[in-house]
C-alpha positions as CSV (number, residue, x, y, z in Angstrom):
1,M,19.2,164.8,21.0
2,S,23.0,165.5,21.1
3,K,26.1,163.3,20.0
4,K,27.2,163.2,23.5
5,K,23.7,162.1,24.7
6,K,23.6,159.5,22.0
7,C,27.2,158.2,22.7
8,E,26.0,157.6,26.3
9,M,23.2,155.6,25.7
10,V,25.0,153.6,23.3
11,Y,27.6,153.3,26.0
12,E,24.9,151.8,28.8
13,E,23.2,149.8,26.1
14,S,26.3,147.8,25.6
15,K,27.6,147.7,29.1
16,D,24.2,146.1,30.0
17,V,24.6,143.6,27.4
18,F,27.9,142.8,28.4
19,F,26.8,141.9,32.1
20,A,23.7,139.9,30.6
21,K,26.3,138.0,28.7
22,M,28.5,137.2,31.7
23,S,25.4,136.0,33.9
24,L,24.9,133.6,30.9
25,I,28.4,132.2,31.0
26,L,28.1,132.1,34.5
27,L,25.2,129.4,34.2
28,L,27.2,127.5,31.5
29,I,30.3,127.2,33.8
30,N,29.2,123.7,34.9
31,P,28.9,122.0,31.4
32,F,31.9,123.8,30.0
33,Q,34.0,122.4,32.7
34,Y,32.8,119.3,32.4
35,F,33.6,119.3,28.2
36,I,37.2,120.8,29.2
37,G,37.6,118.2,31.9
38,L,37.3,115.5,29.0
39,L,41.0,116.6,27.9
40,G,42.2,114.6,31.2
41,I,44.5,117.3,32.2
42,R,44.6,117.9,36.1
43,Y,42.8,121.3,37.1
44,I,42.4,122.2,33.6
45,E,38.4,122.8,34.2
46,V,38.9,125.4,37.1
47,I,42.1,127.3,35.3
48,S,40.4,127.2,32.0
49,S,37.0,128.8,33.3
50,S,38.7,131.2,35.4
51,A,41.1,132.5,32.7
52,L,38.3,132.9,30.6
53,I,36.5,135.1,33.0
54,I,39.5,137.2,33.7
55,L,40.5,137.5,30.1
56,M,36.7,138.8,29.2
57,L,36.9,141.2,32.3
58,I,40.2,142.7,31.2
59,K,38.9,143.2,27.7
60,N,35.8,144.8,28.9
61,R,37.5,146.5,31.7
62,K,36.0,150.1,30.7
63,Y,32.7,148.9,32.4
64,L,34.3,147.8,35.5
65,N,35.9,151.5,36.5
66,N,34.9,152.6,40.0
67,F,35.0,149.4,42.1
68,S,32.9,149.4,45.2
69,I,34.3,149.6,48.5
70,D,32.6,146.8,49.5
71,S,34.1,145.0,46.6
72,V,37.8,146.0,47.8
73,S,37.0,145.2,51.3
74,L,36.0,141.7,50.4
75,Y,39.0,141.1,48.3
76,L,41.1,142.3,51.2
77,F,39.3,140.5,53.9
78,F,39.3,136.9,52.3
79,S,43.0,137.8,51.2
80,L,44.3,138.3,54.7
81,A,42.1,135.3,56.1
82,V,43.4,132.9,53.8
83,M,46.8,134.0,54.3
84,I,46.5,133.6,58.0
85,S,44.9,130.1,57.3
86,G,48.1,129.2,55.5
87,F,49.8,128.1,58.9
88,S,47.6,125.2,59.4
89,Y,48.5,123.7,55.9
90,Q,51.8,122.9,56.4
91,D,51.3,119.1,54.8
92,Y,48.6,120.3,52.5
93,L,50.1,123.6,50.9
94,I,48.7,122.2,47.2
95,N,45.2,122.7,48.6
96,W,46.1,126.2,50.2
97,I,47.1,127.5,46.9
98,G,44.1,125.7,45.4
99,I,41.7,127.6,47.8
100,I,43.6,131.1,47.1
101,Y,43.5,130.3,43.0
102,F,39.5,129.8,43.6
103,L,38.7,132.6,45.7
104,L,40.6,135.4,44.3
105,F,40.3,134.5,40.3
106,S,37.4,131.8,40.0
107,T,34.8,133.0,42.8
108,L,35.2,136.5,44.0
109,P,35.2,138.0,40.6
110,W,31.7,137.2,40.3
111,Y,30.7,139.2,43.4
112,V,32.2,142.3,41.6
113,L,30.0,141.2,38.5
114,G,27.0,140.9,40.7
115,R,27.7,144.5,42.3
116,K,27.9,145.7,38.4
117,T,24.9,144.3,37.2
118,I,22.0,146.8,37.6
119,N,19.5,146.5,34.6
120,Y,17.6,143.5,35.9
121,K,15.1,143.8,33.2
122,S,17.2,143.3,30.4
123,T,19.5,140.6,32.1
124,I,16.0,138.6,32.7
125,S,14.9,138.7,29.4
126,Y,18.4,138.0,27.8
127,L,18.6,134.8,30.2
128,T,15.3,133.3,29.3
129,S,15.9,134.2,25.7
130,H,18.7,132.4,25.7
131,N,17.9,129.4,28.0
132,F,18.0,127.2,24.7
133,V,21.9,127.8,24.9
134,I,21.9,126.1,28.4
135,F,19.5,123.7,27.0
136,L,21.8,122.6,24.4
137,F,24.8,122.5,26.4
138,V,23.3,120.3,29.2
139,G,21.5,118.4,26.6
140,L,24.8,117.4,24.8
141,M,26.3,116.7,28.4
142,Y,23.5,114.3,29.0
143,L,23.9,112.5,25.9
144,H,27.5,112.2,26.0
145,K,27.5,110.7,29.4
146,S,24.7,108.4,28.3
147,F,26.6,107.1,25.3
148,L,29.7,106.3,27.7
149,G,27.1,104.7,30.0
150,I,28.3,107.1,32.8
151,V,24.9,108.6,33.7
152,K,24.7,107.2,37.4
153,V,21.9,108.1,39.9
154,G,23.0,111.3,42.1
155,D,24.9,113.0,39.5
156,M,25.1,116.0,41.2
157,G,27.0,117.7,38.4
158,L,24.7,117.1,35.6
159,S,21.5,117.6,37.9
160,Y,22.7,121.2,39.2
161,A,23.7,121.9,35.6
162,A,20.3,121.5,34.7
163,L,18.6,123.3,37.4
164,P,19.2,127.0,35.8
165,I,17.1,125.5,32.7
166,A,14.3,124.8,35.2
167,I,14.2,127.8,37.3
168,L,14.5,130.1,34.0
169,S,11.8,128.2,32.3
170,T,9.4,128.4,35.0
171,Y,10.2,132.4,35.4
172,A,9.5,132.6,31.7
173,L,6.2,130.6,31.6
174,F,4.6,132.3,34.7
175,S,5.7,135.4,32.7
176,G,3.5,134.3,29.8
177,K,6.3,133.9,27.3
178,K,7.1,131.2,24.9
179,K,5.5,127.8,25.0
180,M,8.9,126.5,24.0
181,Q,9.9,127.1,27.6
182,L,7.7,124.0,28.6
183,I,10.0,121.6,26.9
184,Y,13.1,123.1,28.4
185,L,11.2,122.6,31.9
186,F,10.5,119.1,31.2
187,F,14.1,118.0,30.3
188,S,15.4,119.7,33.2
189,L,12.8,118.3,35.6
190,F,13.5,114.9,34.0
191,I,17.1,114.7,34.7
192,I,16.7,116.4,38.3
193,V,13.9,114.0,39.4
194,T,15.9,110.7,37.9
195,V,19.3,111.6,37.7
196,G,19.9,114.4,40.6
197,S,20.3,114.3,44.2
198,R,17.7,115.9,46.3
199,G,19.6,119.0,46.3
200,P,18.5,120.3,42.9
201,L,14.9,119.4,43.6
202,L,14.6,121.3,46.7
203,A,16.2,124.4,45.3
204,Y,13.5,124.5,42.4
205,L,10.9,123.7,45.1
206,A,12.1,126.5,47.1
207,Y,12.1,128.8,44.1
208,V,8.8,128.0,43.0
209,I,7.2,128.4,46.5
210,I,9.0,132.0,47.0
211,Y,8.1,133.1,43.5
212,M,4.5,132.5,44.3
213,L,4.6,134.4,47.5
214,I,6.5,137.5,46.0
215,N,4.6,137.4,42.8
216,F,1.0,136.7,43.9
217,K,-0.6,139.9,43.3
218,K,1.0,140.1,39.8
219,H,-0.3,136.4,39.1
220,Y,-2.8,135.8,41.5
221,I,-5.2,133.5,39.2
222,L,-2.0,131.6,38.0
223,V,-0.6,131.4,41.6
224,T,-4.2,130.3,42.9
225,I,-4.8,127.7,40.2
226,V,-0.9,126.3,41.0
227,T,-1.7,126.7,44.8
228,V,-5.0,124.5,44.2
229,L,-3.2,121.8,41.8
230,G,-0.4,121.8,44.6
231,S,-2.9,120.9,47.3
232,V,-4.7,118.4,45.5
233,F,-1.2,116.8,44.8
234,Y,-0.5,116.9,48.4
235,F,-3.3,115.4,50.0
236,N,-3.0,112.3,47.2
237,F,1.1,112.7,47.6
238,Y,1.8,109.1,48.1
239,K,-0.6,107.7,45.5
240,A,0.8,110.7,43.1
241,I,4.4,109.6,43.9
242,S,3.9,105.9,43.5
243,Y,2.2,106.4,40.1
244,I,5.1,108.3,39.1
245,V,7.5,105.6,40.3
246,N,5.5,102.6,38.7
247,F,5.3,104.9,35.5
248,L,9.3,105.2,35.5
249,A,9.8,101.8,36.3
250,K,8.0,100.5,33.0
251,K,10.5,102.8,30.9
252,D,13.1,101.3,33.0
253,I,13.9,104.7,34.6
254,Y,14.8,104.7,38.1
255,S,14.7,107.7,40.6
256,R,16.6,107.3,43.8
257,T,14.8,110.7,45.1
258,L,11.3,109.6,44.2
259,Y,12.1,106.0,46.0
260,K,13.3,108.0,49.2
261,I,10.2,110.0,49.0
262,L,8.1,107.3,49.0
263,D,9.6,105.2,51.8
264,G,9.9,108.1,53.8
265,T,13.9,108.3,53.8
266,I,14.3,111.5,52.0
267,T,16.1,113.1,55.0
268,S,18.2,110.3,55.9
269,G,21.0,108.5,54.9
270,T,22.6,111.5,53.4
271,G,26.0,110.4,54.6
272,R,26.7,113.9,56.2
273,D,26.4,113.3,60.0
274,S,29.9,112.6,60.6
275,L,30.9,115.7,58.6
276,F,28.2,117.6,60.9
277,E,29.7,116.1,63.9
278,E,33.2,116.9,63.2
279,S,32.2,120.5,62.2
280,I,30.4,121.0,65.6
281,Y,33.6,119.4,67.3
282,L,35.5,122.0,66.0
283,I,33.4,124.8,66.6
284,R,33.2,123.9,70.3
285,N,37.2,123.8,70.5
286,N,37.7,127.1,68.4
287,P,34.6,129.1,69.3
288,F,36.1,132.3,69.2
289,T,38.5,132.2,66.3
290,G,37.4,129.5,64.3
291,V,39.8,127.2,62.4
292,G,40.8,129.3,59.4
293,I,39.3,129.5,55.8
294,G,39.2,125.8,54.5
295,V,41.3,124.6,57.5
296,E,38.2,122.6,58.7
297,R,38.7,120.2,55.6
298,I,42.0,119.3,56.8
299,H,40.4,117.7,60.0
300,I,37.4,116.4,58.2
301,F,39.5,114.4,56.1
302,E,42.0,113.3,58.6
303,N,39.1,112.3,61.1
304,V,36.3,111.3,58.7
305,Y,37.4,110.4,55.1
306,S,40.9,108.6,55.8
307,A,39.1,106.6,59.0
308,M,36.7,105.4,56.1
309,G,39.7,104.6,53.9
310,R,38.7,107.3,51.5
311,S,41.8,108.9,50.7
312,Q,41.0,110.9,47.7
313,M,38.2,113.1,49.4
314,L,40.1,116.1,50.6
315,S,38.4,118.2,48.0
316,S,35.1,117.4,49.3
317,S,35.9,117.6,53.1
318,Y,33.6,120.2,53.9
319,P,30.6,120.8,56.3
320,H,28.0,120.6,53.1
321,N,26.1,123.9,54.8
322,L,26.9,127.2,54.6
323,F,26.3,128.5,57.8
324,I,28.0,125.8,59.4
325,E,31.1,126.2,57.1
326,L,31.0,130.1,58.0
327,I,31.2,129.4,62.0
328,V,33.5,126.8,62.0
329,Q,36.0,129.1,59.9
330,F,35.5,132.5,61.4
331,G,34.3,131.5,64.8
332,V,30.9,131.9,66.4
333,V,30.9,135.7,66.7
334,I,32.1,136.8,63.3
335,G,30.7,133.5,61.7
336,L,27.2,134.4,63.3
337,L,27.8,138.1,62.1
338,I,28.4,137.3,58.4
339,S,25.5,134.7,58.4
340,A,22.9,137.7,59.7
341,I,24.3,139.8,57.2
342,I,23.8,137.3,54.3
343,L,20.3,136.8,55.5
344,V,19.5,140.3,56.0
345,I,20.4,141.4,52.4
346,T,18.8,138.2,51.1
347,I,15.5,138.9,52.5
348,K,15.8,142.8,51.5
349,A,16.5,141.7,47.9
350,I,14.0,139.0,47.4
351,F,11.0,140.7,49.5
352,T,11.3,144.3,49.3
353,G,13.1,145.0,45.8
354,D,10.9,146.2,42.6
355,S,9.4,143.3,40.5
356,Y,12.6,142.8,38.3
357,S,15.0,143.2,41.0
358,K,13.7,140.8,43.3
359,N,12.7,138.2,40.7
360,F,16.2,138.3,39.5
361,A,17.6,137.9,42.8
362,L,15.3,135.1,43.4
363,I,16.6,133.2,40.1
364,F,20.1,133.2,41.6
365,F,18.9,132.8,44.9
366,G,17.4,129.2,43.5
367,I,20.7,128.5,41.6
368,G,23.4,129.6,43.9
369,F,22.1,129.9,47.6
370,M,20.0,126.7,48.4
371,Q,22.6,124.4,47.0
372,L,25.1,125.5,49.6
373,M,22.4,124.5,52.2
374,V,22.8,120.6,51.6
375,S,25.9,120.6,49.4
376,S,29.2,122.3,48.2
377,S,31.2,124.9,49.5
378,Y,30.7,128.7,49.2
379,L,34.6,129.1,48.4
380,L,34.0,127.1,45.4
381,S,30.7,128.5,44.4
382,P,30.5,131.5,41.6
383,Y,27.1,131.3,42.0
384,F,26.9,132.4,45.7
385,F,29.3,135.2,45.4
386,Y,27.2,136.6,42.0
387,F,24.0,136.2,44.4
388,I,25.6,138.1,47.3
389,G,26.7,140.7,44.6
390,I,23.3,141.1,43.4
391,A,21.2,141.4,46.8
392,W,24.1,143.6,48.1
393,T,23.2,145.9,45.3
394,I,19.5,145.5,45.5
395,A,19.5,146.1,49.3
396,A,21.9,149.0,49.5
397,K,19.9,150.8,46.7
398,R,16.6,150.3,48.8
399,S,18.3,151.7,52.0
400,K,19.6,154.5,50.3
401,R,16.4,155.3,48.7
402,K,14.8,155.0,52.0
403,Y,17.2,157.5,53.3
404,C,16.8,159.8,51.0
405,V,12.7,159.8,51.2
406,T,13.2,160.3,54.9
407,Q,15.8,163.2,54.5
408,E,13.4,164.7,51.9
409,K,10.7,164.5,54.4
410,R,12.5,166.0,57.1
411,R,13.5,168.9,54.9
412,Q,10.0,169.5,53.8
413,I,8.9,169.5,57.6
414,H,11.4,171.7,58.8
415,E,10.6,174.0,55.7
416,N,7.1,173.8,56.7
417,C,7.6,175.0,60.3
418,N,9.9,177.7,59.2
419,N,7.0,179.3,57.1
420,T,4.5,178.5,60.0
421,N,6.7,180.7,62.3
422,G,7.5,183.2,60.1
């Protein structure tokens, strides 16, 4: 092997390791921001985490050469859109600056990283083998909150921080890897069920169901067993939930999610109906242009939260649904177009990729996409932009491969016709 070839192999291996490490760092952002936030300095969580990412990208810029056209276009699109939206932020300039900072330095860079991450096999292996790191950080986060007595029911930060542990350990166990992952799974599910809100549980169940659908041929025996056990649980659903609730109650553990399932109120009382109503009102009044990026927050804050006497809720004044948020911001036509593109590349990435690519996409679908159906905002979610970067890469590669195959077939047919005519 030539020296040049060896250098190229070393470069590719180090590049794959770098992107795998960055994906792990992404999953540690939540606990990292929690511990940094203990310093009590305003905005320190966001500034420190984004600064860390930017510094790492600058230090390893040799792996980021040749930015894709879509990455540049996305930056230009959001930069222009957020600048235009600035005219509606006269009384909320600090929030406008915050959105600009979030987009340009905290979330969009992860789209670029998602587009550059292409060795899905090694990245999945790296994440599952380093699941203990996430387990350690989230465990420390849980212990610290317990020590301070601030672990509360519906703790979204803690439960969403535990979600990657549950998904990665489930993938590892389905793949027949270390039994230590069982401990990680039980720990993360314990937090999600007893402390968390309904979103993380929904995301985890969606991941498991889709995993079984796309990996049935590979693990058909295991999937069949899980399906049978799941069916038995379903037909004894309330009896099983009642048993779990009573068991936890004896241990002085209360789960709002399980109680709401038992009472049949799991889909009610979310407190978001007024947010949806205000968002629909804004869509009806701005069907073609939308209100602009983040501008719906001002309306929701002034017309919903301020009326309720909650004057500190501007940062949470978003629709809590990805597709409604896109439509209210960009209008019906552009909003639906963006939503359609997201759905198409998501379906292509998860259901038509090879084994490693679709499972890698599914992991971050569960972590970063499902949350946006019921909570948070895409503007604040590095997980979402990372997932979209992954999905776009996988979908684009498949489309390109299909195009190349079609062109090759056409060339062969043309040659055969020429030979026959000759």
